[in-house]
C-alpha positions as CSV (number, residue, x, y, z in Angstrom):
1,M,21.0,-31.4,18.5
2,N,22.8,-30.4,22.1
3,N,19.3,-31.8,23.9
4,F,19.3,-35.1,21.7
5,S,22.9,-35.6,22.6
6,K,22.1,-34.9,26.2
7,N,18.8,-37.6,26.1
8,L,20.9,-39.9,24.0
9,A,23.7,-39.9,26.7
10,L,21.0,-40.4,29.6
11,W,19.8,-43.4,28.3
12,V,23.4,-45.3,27.2
13,I,24.1,-44.6,31.2
14,I,20.4,-46.3,32.2
15,G,21.2,-49.0,29.6
16,L,24.2,-49.9,31.2
17,L,23.1,-49.6,34.9
18,L,20.5,-52.2,34.0
19,I,23.5,-54.4,32.6
20,A,25.2,-53.9,35.9
21,L,22.1,-54.9,38.1
22,F,21.6,-57.9,35.7
23,N,25.2,-59.2,36.2
24,L,24.9,-58.2,39.9
25,F,21.6,-60.6,40.5
26,Q,23.4,-63.7,38.9
27,S,23.8,-66.8,40.5
28,P,26.1,-66.7,43.4
29,S,28.0,-69.4,42.6
30,S,29.1,-68.1,39.1
31,R,30.2,-64.7,41.5
32,G,31.7,-66.6,44.2
33,P,35.7,-66.1,44.2
34,Q,37.2,-69.3,43.0
35,S,41.0,-70.1,42.9
36,N,42.2,-71.3,39.3
37,I,44.8,-74.4,40.0
38,P,46.7,-76.8,37.6
39,F,45.2,-80.1,36.3
40,S,47.6,-82.0,38.3
41,D,46.9,-80.9,41.3
42,F,43.1,-81.0,40.9
43,L,43.8,-84.9,39.9
44,A,45.8,-85.2,43.3
45,H,42.7,-83.9,45.0
46,I,40.8,-86.6,43.3
47,E,43.2,-89.1,44.5
48,A,42.9,-88.2,48.1
49,N,39.0,-87.8,47.8
50,R,38.9,-84.2,48.7
51,V,36.5,-83.1,46.2
52,S,32.9,-82.8,46.8
53,D,31.2,-81.2,44.1
54,V,32.4,-81.1,40.3
55,Q,30.9,-78.9,37.7
56,I,31.9,-80.0,34.2
57,Q,31.4,-77.6,30.9
58,G,33.1,-78.7,28.1
59,N,36.9,-78.5,29.2
60,S,36.5,-75.9,31.9
61,I,35.9,-77.8,35.4
62,T,34.5,-75.9,38.7
63,G,34.0,-77.1,42.1
64,K,34.2,-77.3,45.6
65,L,36.5,-79.2,48.0
66,Q,35.8,-80.8,50.9
67,D,37.2,-77.9,53.2
68,G,34.6,-75.5,51.5
69,R,37.2,-74.2,48.6
70,T,35.9,-73.3,45.6
71,F,38.5,-74.3,42.3
72,S,38.5,-74.0,38.8
73,T,40.6,-75.6,36.4
74,Y,40.9,-76.6,32.6
75,A,40.8,-80.2,31.6
76,P,42.5,-81.9,28.3
77,D,40.5,-84.5,26.5
78,D,40.9,-87.5,29.4
79,P,38.3,-90.3,29.1
80,G,39.1,-91.8,32.2
81,L,38.3,-88.5,33.9
82,V,34.5,-89.0,35.1
83,D,35.4,-92.7,36.2
84,R,38.0,-91.6,38.6
85,L,35.9,-88.6,39.7
86,T,33.3,-91.2,40.4
87,A,35.1,-93.7,42.4
88,S,36.4,-90.8,44.7
89,G,32.7,-90.1,45.5
90,A,32.2,-86.7,43.9
91,R,29.0,-84.9,43.2
92,I,29.2,-84.5,39.2
93,T,27.5,-82.0,37.5
94,A,27.5,-81.7,33.3
95,V,26.3,-78.4,31.7
96,P,26.4,-78.1,28.2
97,V,28.9,-75.2,26.3
98,D,26.0,-72.8,25.2
99,D,24.2,-72.4,28.7
100,N,26.6,-70.3,30.2
101,M,25.5,-67.3,31.7
102,P,26.0,-64.2,29.0
103,S,28.7,-61.9,29.2
104,L,28.3,-58.1,29.6
105,L,29.0,-57.7,25.8
106,G,26.7,-60.2,24.7
107,V,23.7,-58.7,27.2
108,L,24.8,-55.2,25.4
109,V,24.5,-56.5,21.9
110,S,21.3,-58.7,22.5
111,W,19.5,-55.7,24.3
112,F,20.9,-52.4,22.3
113,P,17.9,-52.7,19.6
114,M,15.6,-53.0,21.9
115,L,16.8,-49.9,23.9
116,L,17.3,-47.4,21.2
117,L,13.8,-48.1,19.9
118,I,12.5,-47.5,23.7
119,G,14.5,-44.5,23.9
120,V,13.9,-43.0,20.4
121,W,10.0,-43.4,21.2
122,I,10.2,-41.9,24.7
123,F,12.3,-38.8,22.9
124,F,9.6,-38.4,20.3
125,M,6.6,-38.5,23.3
126,R,8.7,-35.6,25.3
127,Q,8.8,-33.5,22.1
128,M,5.2,-34.0,21.3
129,Q,4.2,-33.1,24.7
130,S,6.0,-30.1,24.5
131,G,3.1,-29.0,22.3
132,G,3.2,-26.9,19.3
133,G,4.3,-29.4,17.1
134,K,8.1,-29.2,18.0
135,A,9.2,-32.8,16.7
136,M,12.7,-32.5,15.1
137,G,12.9,-29.0,16.7
138,F,10.8,-27.6,14.0
139,G,9.0,-25.4,16.4
140,K,12.2,-23.9,18.1
141,S,12.7,-20.1,17.5
142,R,15.9,-19.3,15.3
143,A,16.6,-16.1,17.2
144,R,20.3,-15.8,18.1
145,L,21.1,-14.2,21.1
146,L,23.4,-11.2,20.4
147,T,26.8,-10.8,22.5
148,E,29.1,-9.1,20.6
149,K,32.4,-8.9,23.2
150,H,34.3,-8.4,19.9
151,G,33.3,-5.8,16.8
152,R,30.6,-4.0,19.0
153,V,28.8,-1.3,17.6
154,T,27.8,2.0,18.9
155,F,26.2,5.1,18.0
156,S,29.4,6.5,17.4
157,D,30.2,4.1,14.4
158,V,26.7,5.2,12.6
159,A,26.7,8.5,11.1
160,G,24.5,10.4,8.4
161,I,21.3,9.5,10.1
162,D,21.1,11.9,13.1
163,E,17.5,12.3,13.1
164,A,16.9,8.3,13.2
165,K,19.5,8.1,16.2
166,E,17.5,10.5,18.1
167,E,14.5,8.7,18.3
168,L,15.9,5.6,19.1
169,Q,18.2,6.9,21.7
170,E,15.2,7.2,23.5
171,I,14.6,3.3,23.5
172,V,18.3,3.0,24.8
173,E,17.6,5.7,27.2
174,F,14.2,3.7,28.6
175,L,16.1,0.4,29.2
176,K,18.8,2.0,31.2
177,N,16.5,4.1,33.5
178,P,12.8,3.1,32.5
179,Q,11.3,5.7,35.9
180,K,12.5,8.6,34.3
181,F,9.7,7.7,31.5
182,Q,7.2,6.1,34.0
183,Q,7.8,8.7,37.0
184,V,5.3,11.0,34.5
185,G,3.2,8.0,33.5
186,G,4.9,7.4,29.7
187,R,5.4,4.3,28.4
188,I,8.1,3.2,25.9
189,P,6.7,2.2,22.3
190,K,6.6,-1.6,22.1
191,G,7.5,-1.6,18.7
192,C,10.1,0.4,16.2
193,L,9.8,0.2,12.3
194,L,12.8,0.9,10.7
195,V,11.8,2.2,7.1
196,G,14.0,3.3,4.3
197,P,16.2,2.5,0.9
198,P,18.6,-0.7,1.0
199,G,21.9,0.3,2.2
200,T,21.2,3.2,4.5
201,G,22.3,1.7,7.7
202,K,18.7,-0.1,9.4
203,T,20.7,-3.3,10.5
204,L,23.5,-1.1,11.7
205,L,21.6,0.9,13.4
206,A,19.7,-2.0,15.4
207,R,23.3,-3.4,16.1
208,A,24.2,0.1,17.7
209,I,20.9,-0.1,19.9
210,A,22.1,-3.5,21.4
211,G,25.8,-2.1,22.4
212,E,24.5,1.1,23.7
213,A,21.6,-0.8,25.8
214,N,23.5,-3.1,27.3
215,V,20.9,-5.6,27.2
216,P,19.7,-9.0,26.0
217,F,19.4,-8.6,21.9
218,F,17.9,-11.4,20.0
219,T,18.2,-11.1,16.1
220,I,15.8,-13.1,13.2
221,S,15.3,-12.6,10.0
222,G,11.3,-12.7,8.7
223,S,12.6,-15.5,6.5
224,D,13.5,-17.8,9.5
225,F,9.7,-17.9,10.4
226,V,8.0,-19.3,7.1
227,E,8.7,-22.8,6.4
228,M,6.4,-25.6,4.3
229,F,4.5,-27.0,7.1
230,V,1.6,-24.7,8.5
231,G,2.1,-24.3,12.1
232,V,5.8,-24.0,12.1
233,G,6.0,-20.4,11.9
234,A,3.3,-19.6,14.9
235,S,5.1,-22.0,16.8
236,R,8.5,-20.3,16.3
237,V,6.8,-16.8,16.6
238,R,5.7,-17.8,20.4
239,D,9.0,-19.6,21.1
240,M,10.6,-16.8,20.5
241,F,8.7,-14.1,22.7
242,E,8.6,-17.1,25.2
243,Q,12.4,-16.7,25.4
244,A,12.3,-13.0,25.2
245,K,10.2,-12.8,28.2
246,K,13.0,-14.8,29.9
247,H,15.4,-12.1,29.2
248,A,13.4,-9.1,29.6
249,P,14.0,-6.3,29.7
250,C,15.4,-7.3,26.2
251,I,15.5,-6.5,22.3
252,V,14.1,-8.4,19.5
253,F,15.3,-7.3,16.1
254,I,13.5,-8.8,13.0
255,D,15.1,-8.1,9.9
256,E,13.7,-7.8,6.5
257,I,10.2,-8.2,8.5
258,D,7.8,-8.0,5.1
259,A,8.8,-11.8,4.4
260,V,6.4,-12.5,7.0
261,G,4.2,-9.3,7.5
262,R,2.6,-8.8,3.6
263,H,-0.5,-7.9,3.6
264,R,-3.1,-10.5,4.5
265,G,-5.4,-11.6,1.6
266,A,-3.3,-10.2,-1.3
267,G,-3.0,-12.4,-4.1
268,L,-4.9,-14.9,-5.9
269,G,-6.2,-17.8,-3.5
270,G,-6.1,-15.6,-0.6
271,G,-2.5,-15.6,0.4
272,N,-0.6,-18.5,2.0
273,D,-2.0,-20.2,5.2
274,E,1.4,-20.6,6.8
275,R,2.5,-17.2,6.4
276,E,-1.0,-15.8,7.8
277,Q,-1.1,-17.5,10.3
278,T,2.7,-16.4,11.4
279,L,1.7,-12.9,10.8
280,N,-1.6,-13.6,13.3
281,Q,0.8,-15.1,15.9
282,L,3.1,-12.4,15.9
283,L,0.0,-9.7,16.2
284,V,-1.1,-11.4,18.9
285,E,2.4,-11.8,20.6
286,M,2.6,-8.0,20.3
287,D,-0.6,-6.4,21.6
288,G,-2.6,-9.2,22.6
289,F,-4.3,-10.4,26.2
290,E,-1.0,-11.1,27.6
291,A,1.2,-8.1,28.1
292,N,5.2,-8.3,26.9
293,E,6.7,-6.1,29.6
294,G,10.1,-5.5,28.9
295,V,10.2,-6.7,25.4
296,I,10.9,-4.3,23.0
297,L,10.6,-5.5,19.0
298,I,12.4,-3.3,16.2
299,A,11.9,-4.4,12.8
300,A,13.6,-3.5,9.6
301,T,12.3,-3.4,5.8
302,N,12.6,-1.7,2.5
303,R,9.1,-2.3,1.6
304,P,6.6,-0.7,4.0
305,D,3.9,-0.2,1.7
306,V,2.9,-4.3,1.5
307,L,2.6,-4.3,5.3
308,D,0.0,-5.5,6.8
309,P,-2.2,-2.6,8.5
310,A,-2.7,-4.1,12.0
311,L,0.9,-4.5,11.9
312,L,1.3,-1.3,11.7
313,R,-1.3,0.4,14.1
314,P,-0.3,2.1,17.3
315,G,0.0,-0.4,20.1
316,R,2.1,-2.6,17.9
317,F,4.8,-1.1,15.9
318,D,4.2,2.5,17.6
319,R,6.9,4.7,16.1
320,Q,8.2,4.2,12.4
321,V,12.0,5.8,12.0
322,V,12.7,6.9,8.5
323,V,16.4,5.8,7.4
324,P,16.7,8.1,4.4
325,N,19.7,8.1,2.0
326,P,22.3,10.7,3.6
327,D,22.3,14.5,2.5
328,V,25.7,15.8,1.8
329,L,26.9,16.8,5.5
330,G,25.8,13.1,6.5
331,R,27.9,11.4,3.2
332,E,30.7,13.1,4.7
333,K,30.3,12.0,8.3
334,I,29.9,8.8,6.8
335,L,33.2,8.9,4.7
336,N,34.9,10.0,7.7
337,V,33.7,6.8,9.7
338,H,34.9,4.5,7.0
339,V,38.4,6.3,6.1
340,K,39.5,5.8,9.8
341,K,39.8,2.1,9.1
342,I,42.2,2.8,5.8
343,R,45.8,5.0,5.7
344,V,44.4,7.9,4.0
345,G,47.1,10.6,2.2
346,P,46.9,14.1,3.4
347,D,45.5,15.6,0.0
348,V,42.3,13.7,0.9
349,D,39.3,15.7,1.1
350,T,35.9,13.7,2.2
351,K,33.6,17.3,1.6
352,I,34.6,16.8,-2.2
353,I,34.2,13.4,-2.5
354,A,30.6,14.1,-0.4
355,R,29.4,16.4,-3.0
356,G,30.3,14.2,-5.8
357,T,28.1,11.2,-4.5
358,P,24.5,12.6,-4.6
359,G,21.7,9.8,-3.9
360,F,24.4,7.4,-2.7
361,S,23.5,5.1,0.6
362,G,25.8,4.1,3.4
363,A,26.7,1.0,1.7
364,D,27.7,2.8,-1.4
365,L,29.9,5.0,0.3
366,A,31.8,2.3,2.0
367,N,32.0,0.7,-1.0
368,I,34.0,3.4,-2.6
369,V,36.5,3.8,0.2
370,N,37.2,0.1,-0.3
371,E,37.4,0.1,-3.8
372,A,39.6,2.9,-3.5
373,A,41.9,1.1,-1.0
374,L,42.1,-1.9,-3.4
375,M,43.2,0.5,-6.6
376,A,45.8,1.7,-3.8
377,A,47.0,-1.8,-2.9
378,R,47.1,-2.8,-6.6
379,A,49.0,0.4,-7.7
380,G,52.0,-0.3,-4.7
381,K,51.0,2.6,-2.7
382,R,51.1,2.8,1.2
383,V,48.3,5.1,1.6
384,V,45.4,5.9,-0.6
385,T,45.1,9.4,-2.3
386,M,42.5,11.7,-3.5
387,V,43.4,9.9,-7.2
388,D,42.3,6.5,-6.0
389,F,38.9,8.2,-4.3
390,E,38.0,9.8,-7.5
391,S,38.6,6.5,-9.9
392,A,36.8,4.4,-7.3
393,K,33.7,6.8,-7.4
394,D,34.1,6.9,-11.4
395,K,34.0,2.9,-11.3
396,V,31.2,2.8,-9.1
397,M,29.0,5.5,-11.0
398,M,29.8,4.6,-14.7
399,G,31.7,1.2,-14.4
400,A,35.3,0.2,-15.1
401,E,37.7,1.5,-17.7
402,R,37.3,0.3,-21.3
403,R,41.0,-0.8,-22.3
404,S,39.8,-3.7,-25.0
405,M,38.5,-1.5,-27.8
406,V,40.4,1.2,-29.8
407,M,38.9,4.3,-30.9
408,T,40.3,5.8,-34.3
409,E,41.0,9.5,-34.3
410,E,38.0,10.6,-35.7
411,E,35.7,8.9,-32.9
412,K,38.2,10.4,-30.8
413,R,37.6,13.8,-32.0
414,L,34.1,13.5,-32.1
415,T,34.0,12.5,-28.5
416,A,36.2,15.7,-27.5
417,Y,34.0,18.1,-29.5
418,H,30.8,16.3,-27.9
419,E,32.0,16.9,-24.3
420,S,33.4,20.4,-25.1
421,G,29.8,21.3,-25.9
422,H,28.4,19.7,-22.3
423,A,31.4,21.3,-20.5
424,I,31.1,25.2,-22.1
425,L,27.1,24.9,-21.8
426,A,27.5,23.5,-18.2
427,W,29.9,27.0,-17.7
428,V,27.5,29.1,-19.4
429,M,23.8,28.3,-17.8
430,P,22.5,30.2,-14.9
431,S,21.7,27.9,-11.7
432,S,24.2,25.2,-13.5
433,D,26.1,23.1,-11.1
434,P,30.1,23.8,-11.2
435,I,32.2,21.8,-13.7
436,H,34.1,19.0,-11.7
437,K,35.9,17.3,-14.4
438,A,35.8,16.7,-18.4
439,T,37.6,13.3,-19.8
440,I,37.1,11.1,-23.0
441,I,38.6,7.9,-21.6
442,P,35.9,5.5,-22.1
443,R,33.8,4.4,-18.7
444,G,31.1,1.4,-18.9
445,R,28.7,2.4,-21.6
446,A,30.0,6.1,-21.9
447,L,32.6,6.9,-24.6
448,G,33.0,10.6,-22.2
449,L,32.1,12.4,-19.7
450,V,31.4,16.0,-17.8
451,Q,30.8,15.7,-14.2
452,Q,29.1,18.4,-12.4
453,L,29.6,18.7,-8.5
454,P,26.6,20.3,-7.0
455,E,27.3,22.3,-4.0
456,R,24.7,21.3,-2.3
457,D,21.9,18.6,-2.5
458,R,19.1,20.4,-4.0
459,L,15.7,19.9,-2.6
460,S,13.5,22.1,-4.5
461,L,13.9,22.1,-8.4
462,T,13.4,25.5,-10.1
463,R,12.1,26.3,-13.8
464,E,15.7,27.8,-14.5
465,W,17.8,25.2,-13.1
466,L,15.6,22.3,-15.3
467,T,15.7,24.4,-18.3
468,S,19.2,24.9,-18.0
469,R,19.8,21.3,-17.8
470,I,17.9,20.6,-20.7
471,A,20.2,23.0,-22.6
472,V,23.5,21.4,-20.9
473,A,21.8,17.7,-22.1
474,M,21.5,19.2,-25.7
475,A,24.8,20.9,-26.4
476,G,26.7,17.4,-27.1
477,R,24.6,16.8,-30.0
478,M,24.8,20.4,-31.2
479,A,28.5,20.5,-30.6
480,E,28.7,17.9,-33.4
481,E,26.3,19.3,-35.5
482,L,27.9,22.7,-35.4
483,I,31.5,21.4,-36.3
484,F,30.9,18.3,-38.2
485,G,27.7,18.7,-40.2
486,R,24.2,17.2,-39.9
487,E,24.9,14.1,-41.9
488,R,27.8,13.8,-39.7
489,V,25.7,13.5,-36.5
490,T,26.3,10.3,-34.3
491,N,23.7,8.5,-32.0
492,G,26.2,9.7,-29.2
493,A,23.5,11.5,-28.2
494,A,20.7,8.7,-27.2
495,S,21.2,9.2,-23.3
496,D,21.3,13.0,-23.7
497,I,17.9,13.0,-25.5
498,Q,16.2,10.7,-23.2
499,Q,17.2,12.6,-19.8
500,A,16.1,15.7,-21.8
501,T,12.9,14.2,-22.7
502,K,12.4,12.9,-18.8
503,I,13.1,15.9,-17.5
504,A,10.7,17.9,-20.0
505,R,7.8,15.4,-19.1
506,H,8.1,15.9,-15.5
507,M,8.1,19.6,-16.1
508,V,4.8,19.3,-18.1
509,T,2.7,16.5,-16.8
510,Q,3.8,16.6,-13.0
511,W,5.2,20.0,-11.6
512,G,2.7,22.3,-13.8
513,M,5.5,24.2,-15.7
514,S,4.1,24.5,-18.7
515,D,2.3,28.0,-19.8
516,S,-0.4,26.4,-22.1
517,L,-1.2,23.6,-20.1
518,G,-0.8,25.3,-16.6
519,P,-0.7,24.2,-13.1
520,V,-2.5,20.7,-13.9
521,G,-1.3,17.0,-12.9
522,Y,-1.5,14.5,-16.3
523,D,-0.8,10.8,-15.5
524,E,-1.3,9.3,-19.0
525,N,-1.2,6.0,-18.3
526,T,-3.1,4.1,-15.6
527,Q,-3.2,0.3,-14.2
528,E,-6.0,-1.1,-12.7
529,V,-4.8,-3.9,-10.0
530,F,-7.2,-6.7,-9.6
531,L,-6.3,-9.6,-7.0
532,G,-2.8,-8.1,-7.0
533,H,-2.4,-8.3,-10.7
534,S,-2.4,-5.6,-13.9
535,V,-5.1,-6.3,-15.8
536,T,-5.9,-3.3,-17.7
537,Q,-4.4,0.2,-18.5
538,S,-6.0,3.2,-19.1
539,K,-5.7,7.2,-20.1
540,N,-6.4,10.0,-17.9
541,V,-6.0,12.4,-20.7
542,S,-8.0,13.0,-23.8
543,E,-6.4,12.6,-27.4
544,S,-5.9,16.6,-28.0
545,T,-4.8,16.8,-24.3
546,A,-1.9,14.2,-25.0
547,Q,-1.3,15.8,-28.5
548,Q,-0.7,19.2,-26.5
549,I,1.8,17.3,-23.9
550,D,3.9,16.0,-26.6
551,M,3.9,19.4,-28.4
552,E,4.9,21.0,-25.0
553,I,8.0,18.5,-24.4
554,R,8.8,19.2,-28.0
555,R,9.1,23.3,-27.5
556,L,11.1,22.4,-24.4
557,I,13.5,20.4,-25.8
558,S,13.6,22.7,-29.0
559,E,14.4,25.5,-26.9
560,G,17.2,23.7,-25.1
561,L,18.6,23.1,-28.5
562,E,18.6,26.4,-29.7
563,K,20.1,27.9,-26.3
564,A,22.8,25.5,-27.0
565,R,23.3,26.8,-30.6
566,Q,23.3,30.3,-29.6
567,V,26.1,29.8,-26.5
568,L,28.4,27.6,-28.6
569,T,28.0,29.7,-31.8
570,E,29.1,32.5,-29.9
571,R,31.8,30.5,-28.3
572,L,33.0,28.4,-31.3
573,D,36.8,29.2,-30.8
574,T,36.7,27.9,-27.1
575,L,34.7,24.8,-28.4
576,H,37.9,24.1,-30.6
577,T,40.7,25.0,-28.0
578,M,38.7,22.5,-25.4
579,A,38.6,19.9,-27.6
580,S,42.1,20.3,-28.9
581,A,42.9,20.3,-24.6
582,L,40.9,16.9,-24.5
583,L,42.5,15.3,-27.1
584,E,45.8,16.2,-26.0
585,H,45.3,15.6,-22.2
586,E,42.2,13.1,-22.3
587,T,41.3,14.9,-18.7
588,L,40.8,18.2,-17.7
589,S,39.4,19.7,-14.2
590,G,37.4,22.3,-13.3
591,D,40.4,24.6,-12.8
592,D,41.5,23.5,-16.3
593,I,37.8,24.4,-17.9
594,G,37.4,27.6,-16.0
595,A,40.8,28.9,-17.5
596,L,40.1,28.0,-20.7
597,M,36.7,29.8,-20.6
598,R,38.2,33.0,-19.3
599,G,40.7,32.5,-22.6
600,E,43.6,31.9,-20.3
601,P,46.3,29.0,-21.9
602,L,46.7,25.9,-19.7
603,P,50.3,24.9,-18.3
604,E,52.7,23.3,-20.5
605,I,53.1,21.0,-18.2
606,K,49.6,19.6,-16.8
607,K,49.6,16.6,-14.0
608,Q,46.7,14.6,-14.6
609,H,44.6,14.9,-10.9
610,F,42.2,12.1,-12.1
611,D,42.7,9.7,-14.6
612,V,45.9,8.2,-16.4
613,A,46.2,9.0,-20.0
614,R,45.9,6.1,-22.2
615,P,46.3,7.2,-25.9
616,G,44.4,5.1,-28.3
617,S,42.2,4.0,-25.3
618,G,38.2,3.4,-25.9
619,S,35.2,1.5,-26.4
620,S,31.7,1.5,-28.4
621,G,29.5,2.8,-25.6
622,K,27.3,6.3,-26.0
623,R,28.8,9.8,-25.3
624,G,27.2,11.7,-22.8
625,S,27.4,13.8,-19.4
626,V,27.5,12.3,-16.0
627,P,24.4,12.6,-14.0
628,T,24.6,15.0,-10.9
629,T,22.5,11.8,-9.4
630,R,23.2,8.2,-9.4
631,P,21.7,6.5,-12.8
632,V,18.4,4.7,-12.1
633,E,19.1,1.2,-12.3
634,G,19.0,-0.2,-15.4
635,G,19.4,3.0,-17.4
636,D,21.9,4.3,-19.8
637,P,25.0,5.6,-17.4
638,G,25.5,8.5,-20.1
639,G,22.4,10.6,-19.5
640,V,21.7,12.9,-16.8
641,E,18.8,11.7,-14.4
642,P,16.4,14.4,-13.0
643,T,16.6,15.0,-9.3
644,P,13.3,13.4,-8.0
645,Q,10.3,15.4,-6.9
646,P,10.7,16.9,-3.6
647,G,9.0,14.5,-1.0
648,T,9.2,11.6,-3.2
């Protein structure tokens, strides 16, 4: 729009100059200096025979005297004026009223449409001559030059992904001191691809590179290249690299590159011509006949599996930097970065929060800090305390507290025994993670929860830990059966059964932890893909093997159920005591549960460290223990999701 305004202003100036030249070359008579005299003086000059020439145009009279002076006057309707001029010997010229020379405004109005058409025609011709179909700016790159004078991000603002920072730090060092690498014959990678789940900080890393390198930084989204007109995206790629070459050395960052870099030829119809032309142009610009010295391309995606192989080969994206979800130490560092922006109380311990958020990304942790600050402000506090962080974490993991529906005393009692069963097995079973808290306050779809706090992130899962998880999951149902009888067992253990079944199935079919089936992987269902679409399903196991798999899964769950029966029967008094404590206080901390398991009484006045007790509040959700990893999206938040297999 800036270029269009400049062109329009230029043509307006040219038009005004033409009008000025037009007026400049008017007849000398119309441009000569004239004196305006009264009509009575004009009559006196006639009587004295001093008028030589007269031009009459309506009531306007101009002329010249015998001494060469010119004059003008305005005459009223005088029928005898012409006779007197004739008698005085003056030469008389009559001009029609509409035969006058056009004024400046008249010329402008009459010539403006023509000048406008000529200007628009020349504008389009210039755009078409610039190549690439750039009419109306369709072919111009939408890359923005990032100049962060305020809110500059550096590597000190990025935490929890130290390995990725080290690899990208090398790019920054090359831009600052290229001789260090060139003197040993090394060259900087032409492209760097940031790969990782959503919210892990890929875009933040790119902004940190821009802040650290102090070089021009162009940023654009992959979707900005694709338009409905074929060839526009390729033109934008060319224009983007032309701009980058002018500012070299520089960095070009393409966010969500999978929008333009998808595998060519995939899908019905052979793909999209516009997208494929854009990708072809990008491949040529990155590594073609013309070298792009000093232009480093950084791209980010969470779908590396759909990218075209030609885009990932060395010479284009030479380096792939994995940006994973942070571990427990990384989560603590990320939380320390975010809590600097809020006012926190002295009781806030980011290490405890980091332990209780396995599987969370940097964006999730930032959300927890923000939710804690909002809760503190809502309560009228001046600082954010640990209670606010615990409530924010529960809200993000399990949902908001349910206040609309009221639980009956019988439902509260059922929930208390259900959660007490989970807590007792979690305390007793070997390799089990420490208990953080147990509560019967409903959140989301769960009527209650028992939250375990792992001391570290588990990278390898043992059979002992997995069988303990199954027993803990089935303990809630077993507690209901022991106290209320088989006929009074509720559907509150639905999510527990699902997560126990999932763990058992992984143990049998993928992790080789079945004695009868052995260390063999059994992928039961596979899909055949034709032209990008799933068309058939087939089984890779026989019917007899499938029956053995089902029997092994049932055996593992039954053993966990029997283990829960044995432990709860031996500790029936502890089960009653813990359920009574939950009914009275609604929330028990890990220390409280430990005291009950050791047979120690609780303090008479128990301070609620986590949730505010609200007798009578409730919901119609499911019961279950809180997972030690984040619930799978779309899954039941009351279940315990098995930790992913190492390497997946």
